[in-house]
Backbone bond lengths (Angstrom), bond angles and torsions (degrees), N, CA, C in turn:
res aa  C-N    CA-C-N  psi(-1)  N-CA   C-N-CA  omega(-1)  CA-C   N-CA-C  phi
1 M - - - 1.423 - - 1.561 109.72 -
2 I 1.253 114.55 129.39 1.486 119.20 -179.16 1.535 107.22 -108.50
3 K 1.339 112.43 133.62 1.469 119.08 179.09 1.529 107.79 -117.99
4 K 1.359 114.98 142.21 1.487 118.47 177.05 1.512 110.02 -104.69
5 F 1.318 115.22 141.38 1.468 121.54 177.93 1.541 109.33 -135.39
6 N 1.323 114.68 150.29 1.468 120.48 170.25 1.536 106.03 -101.40
7 V 1.302 114.52 127.73 1.495 121.54 -176.50 1.526 105.86 -124.00
8 K 1.369 116.06 129.22 1.453 118.17 177.15 1.520 108.12 -104.90
9 V 1.329 119.29 127.47 1.453 124.53 178.48 1.497 109.34 -128.04
10 N 1.312 117.15 119.39 1.480 122.88 -178.68 1.527 110.94 52.97
11 G 1.346 116.02 39.31 1.488 119.93 175.74 1.500 113.55 85.64
12 V 1.321 119.61 -7.41 1.491 123.59 -179.68 1.526 109.56 -101.32
13 S 1.308 117.94 125.75 1.461 121.60 178.53 1.524 112.20 -86.25
14 Y 1.354 115.24 136.89 1.436 122.00 179.39 1.507 107.29 -128.04
15 E 1.365 115.25 141.34 1.459 120.02 172.23 1.477 107.35 -98.00
16 V 1.337 118.14 122.86 1.468 122.13 -178.47 1.506 110.23 -120.70
17 E 1.337 115.65 148.58 1.412 121.22 173.72 1.522 109.67 -112.18
18 V 1.342 116.20 134.60 1.444 121.50 -176.81 1.518 106.12 -125.28
19 E 1.363 113.57 129.88 1.462 118.59 178.95 1.550 108.32 -96.88
20 E 1.292 116.43 129.67 1.451 120.73 178.38 1.519 107.14 -88.89
21 I 1.351 116.10 128.27 1.427 119.38 -177.72 1.524 105.98 -106.99
22 K 1.346 115.55 127.23 1.455 122.71 -177.73 1.526 112.70 -99.66
23 E 1.328 116.67 0.93 1.436 120.49 -178.63 1.528 108.04 -75.16
24 A 1.327 114.70 164.29 1.493 119.31 177.12 1.505 109.56 -60.31
25 V 1.253 114.16 128.14 1.479 120.35 179.91 1.501 108.32 -98.68
26 N 1.306 114.72 138.35 1.521 121.40 175.16 1.479 108.01 -60.81
27 K 1.326 118.60 107.58 1.467 123.39 179.68 1.500 106.78 -86.80
28 S 1.329 116.29 119.29 1.418 119.46 176.19 1.541 108.92 -89.72
29 K 1.268 116.54 153.34 1.463 124.62 -178.11 1.527 106.01 -76.08
30 V 1.348 116.00 128.88 1.456 121.85 177.92 1.550 106.18 -89.78
31 I 1.331 115.85 123.56 1.441 120.16 177.58 1.508 110.20 -100.66
32 E 1.295 116.50 119.39 1.460 119.78 178.44 1.497 109.60 -75.69
33 P 1.377 118.84 139.15 1.430 120.52 176.05 1.501 111.56 -62.95
34 K 1.283 116.00 143.56 1.467 118.98 176.98 1.490 110.02 -86.28
35 V 1.334 116.02 120.39 1.464 122.45 -178.16 1.497 107.52 -116.14
36 E 1.295 117.60 122.15 1.465 120.95 176.52 1.516 109.64 -86.51
37 K 1.329 114.81 120.34 1.461 118.48 -176.58 1.511 112.19 -90.54
38 N 1.341 114.46 -27.97 1.448 119.42 -177.47 1.529 108.57 -108.02
39 I 1.362 117.04 78.60 1.413 121.24 -179.46 1.508 108.99 -81.54
40 P 1.360 117.19 126.24 1.466 117.08 -178.87 1.497 112.35 -65.30
41 V 1.325 115.18 146.12 1.469 122.26 179.25 1.538 108.14 -98.10
42 K 1.316 115.96 134.65 1.458 118.37 177.03 1.507 108.60 -67.23
43 E 1.314 115.62 135.70 1.472 119.81 179.73 1.524 107.77 -89.08
44 V 1.334 115.64 148.93 1.418 121.16 176.79 1.497 107.46 -83.13
45 K 1.337 116.07 131.71 1.478 118.93 179.53 1.501 110.50 -82.29
46 V 1.272 117.73 140.67 1.418 123.50 -176.72 1.549 108.07 -124.37
47 N 1.313 116.83 126.59 1.440 123.16 177.16 1.521 108.02 -106.95
48 K 1.316 116.73 126.69 1.453 119.96 177.64 1.538 106.69 -95.17
49 T 1.284 113.09 129.38 1.487 118.66 177.55 1.530 109.17 -130.15
50 I 1.257 116.16 158.84 1.490 121.04 176.82 1.512 108.18 -109.54
51 S 1.368 114.05 125.66 1.428 118.89 -179.62 1.550 109.99 -88.07
52 A 1.329 115.30 172.83 1.452 120.93 -175.47 1.552 113.53 -60.42
53 N 1.339 115.03 -31.55 1.479 117.22 -178.72 1.540 111.32 -89.44
54 S 1.292 117.15 13.02 1.450 128.65 172.70 1.569 112.74 67.18
55 N 1.324 117.63 15.62 1.437 120.04 167.49 1.508 108.78 -81.96
56 S 1.336 119.41 139.93 1.465 118.55 178.61 1.529 110.38 -84.65
57 T 1.291 115.34 144.88 1.476 122.37 -179.87 1.510 110.38 -130.56
58 N 1.353 114.95 133.04 1.442 120.40 174.30 1.490 107.07 -100.15
59 T 1.329 117.34 132.77 1.428 121.38 175.61 1.538 109.39 -104.36
60 V 1.303 115.09 130.23 1.454 121.76 176.88 1.485 107.59 -97.53
61 K 1.345 117.68 126.32 1.454 122.84 -175.38 1.534 107.82 -111.97
62 A 1.362 114.64 151.92 1.462 118.95 178.24 1.518 108.22 -68.14
63 P 1.351 117.36 127.74 1.447 121.08 -179.97 1.512 112.73 -73.33
64 M 1.359 117.74 -15.56 1.450 119.92 -175.75 1.568 105.45 -160.99
65 P 1.324 117.22 161.88 1.454 119.44 175.88 1.497 110.52 -70.68
66 G 1.317 118.86 146.41 1.449 122.88 179.17 1.504 111.66 175.43
67 T 1.313 115.66 -165.02 1.471 124.41 -178.90 1.515 109.67 -120.00
68 I 1.295 116.79 140.20 1.473 122.96 178.01 1.492 107.47 -76.88
69 N 1.333 121.56 114.24 1.430 123.91 179.29 1.518 112.80 -88.73
70 D 1.336 115.64 -36.19 1.460 121.35 -178.30 1.482 110.85 -157.04
71 I 1.311 117.17 144.86 1.473 123.96 175.18 1.555 106.51 -112.06
72 K 1.305 116.37 121.73 1.470 120.82 -173.15 1.477 113.65 -94.13
73 V 1.368 118.63 -8.20 1.477 122.91 -177.49 1.523 110.39 -128.91
74 N 1.311 114.91 165.06 1.476 121.88 178.81 1.545 107.20 -123.71
75 K 1.320 114.67 159.63 1.445 120.40 178.86 1.561 106.14 -60.54
76 G 1.374 117.60 134.23 1.452 121.59 -178.99 1.517 114.09 93.70
77 D 1.280 118.82 -13.99 1.503 123.35 176.49 1.518 111.13 -65.09
78 S 1.340 114.96 139.98 1.473 120.78 168.78 1.508 107.54 -81.70
79 V 1.347 114.69 134.23 1.504 119.06 178.07 1.488 108.78 -125.98
80 A 1.342 115.04 152.66 1.434 123.29 176.69 1.552 108.56 -107.02
81 K 1.349 114.98 152.04 1.481 120.26 178.39 1.539 107.38 -55.73
82 G 1.321 116.91 131.14 1.467 122.36 177.85 1.510 112.32 90.02
83 Q 1.334 120.09 -4.82 1.491 121.60 178.44 1.521 108.18 -74.76
84 V 1.341 116.67 141.14 1.441 123.31 179.57 1.482 109.26 -71.27
85 L 1.369 115.92 123.89 1.437 123.88 178.87 1.535 111.19 -92.32
86 L 1.305 115.85 -47.18 1.464 119.24 179.95 1.501 109.60 -157.37
87 I 1.343 115.45 168.72 1.454 122.80 177.39 1.543 109.85 -110.67
88 L 1.291 115.05 122.16 1.471 121.76 -176.45 1.512 107.47 -111.36
89 E 1.336 118.51 117.90 1.480 121.09 178.02 1.522 109.43 -91.54
90 A 1.282 114.73 125.32 1.511 120.34 176.72 1.491 107.17 -140.83
91 M 1.301 115.77 133.59 1.483 121.68 -179.24 1.512 113.11 51.98
92 K 1.344 117.58 42.57 1.455 124.50 179.37 1.527 114.32 63.83
93 M 1.284 116.00 19.46 1.483 121.14 176.63 1.527 109.56 -121.69
94 E 1.299 116.38 139.45 1.470 122.64 177.92 1.503 107.33 -88.49
95 N 1.393 117.37 125.12 1.452 122.12 178.43 1.491 108.87 -114.92
96 E 1.329 116.17 128.37 1.495 118.81 177.47 1.521 106.91 -86.11
97 I 1.369 113.70 124.76 1.450 120.16 176.17 1.516 106.55 -98.29
98 M 1.337 116.02 119.61 1.447 123.69 -172.73 1.528 112.58 -103.53
99 S 1.325 114.85 157.62 1.444 119.77 177.34 1.482 110.45 -73.72
100 P 1.330 116.32 132.35 1.500 120.74 -179.61 1.520 110.51 -79.84
101 T 1.330 121.30 -12.38 1.428 121.24 -176.36 1.571 109.88 -158.39
102 D 1.253 114.73 166.95 1.446 120.42 172.99 1.521 108.76 -74.52
103 G 1.367 116.98 147.37 1.483 117.37 178.49 1.483 109.87 165.13
104 V 1.361 111.46 -161.30 1.478 121.34 -179.92 1.495 109.13 -122.39
105 V 1.335 117.91 134.28 1.503 122.01 177.45 1.487 108.30 -65.05
106 E 1.344 116.64 116.30 1.469 121.65 -177.37 1.572 108.85 -93.20
107 D 1.336 115.56 -44.69 1.475 122.32 -177.03 1.490 110.20 -141.20
108 I 1.314 115.90 144.48 1.457 125.21 167.18 1.511 108.97 -119.27
109 H 1.301 116.49 109.99 1.429 123.46 -173.66 1.528 115.98 -87.52
110 V 1.330 117.12 -2.29 1.467 121.89 -176.11 1.514 109.45 -129.60
111 T 1.349 115.22 165.71 1.453 120.72 175.57 1.527 108.58 -127.10
112 K 1.300 117.68 163.32 1.459 121.46 -179.75 1.536 107.66 -62.89
113 G 1.286 117.37 133.11 1.466 124.50 179.86 1.546 113.90 90.23
114 S 1.316 117.16 -6.26 1.480 119.14 -178.62 1.510 109.27 -81.99
115 S 1.378 114.44 151.93 1.482 122.34 180.00 1.561 106.71 -94.35
116 V 1.315 115.63 143.61 1.436 118.88 177.40 1.550 107.44 -130.53
117 S 1.325 111.69 155.99 1.466 120.70 179.35 1.568 106.20 -101.95
118 A 1.312 115.26 157.77 1.444 121.40 174.93 1.541 108.94 -59.35
119 G 1.336 116.28 129.74 1.462 122.56 176.82 1.520 111.37 88.51
120 E 1.309 119.27 -4.14 1.478 121.41 176.92 1.524 110.96 -69.15
121 I 1.310 117.09 135.00 1.490 120.94 175.33 1.478 110.92 -66.91
122 I 1.378 117.87 124.88 1.450 120.49 -179.87 1.506 112.93 -111.73
123 I 1.311 120.18 -31.49 1.477 122.49 -176.58 1.533 108.53 -148.90
124 G 1.299 117.31 140.56 1.468 123.90 173.94 1.548 108.73 -111.34
125 I 1.328 114.85 132.80 1.483 121.84 -179.03 1.502 107.65 -126.41
126 S 1.362 116.10 133.95 1.457 118.87 175.46 1.497 110.55 -115.82
């Protein structure tokens, strides 16, 4: 069976004839794209050091190079484990850097808009 259609391409009309084939068509296997739903999140490395006054301090390091978009805490603030400390933009994505432990913010080594390298100390928590 032949069907006629009018097709417009770039403003020009064309009359086309299409033949419908009723024979068995070679059906190819459709492969669904593999989408990972549970993408692992990089963990922030924490180094524990002992200061001169024998209080222990955790240093939070940048897990990747990027730019500091926002700082959510101030020096002297109490923080809970898992609390967002700052937002680090890397590869056009915003990454929440969270506190690895309960404590008090001792030092903030970065400012909003500053660039950081992977492994650079960004916040100290005691």
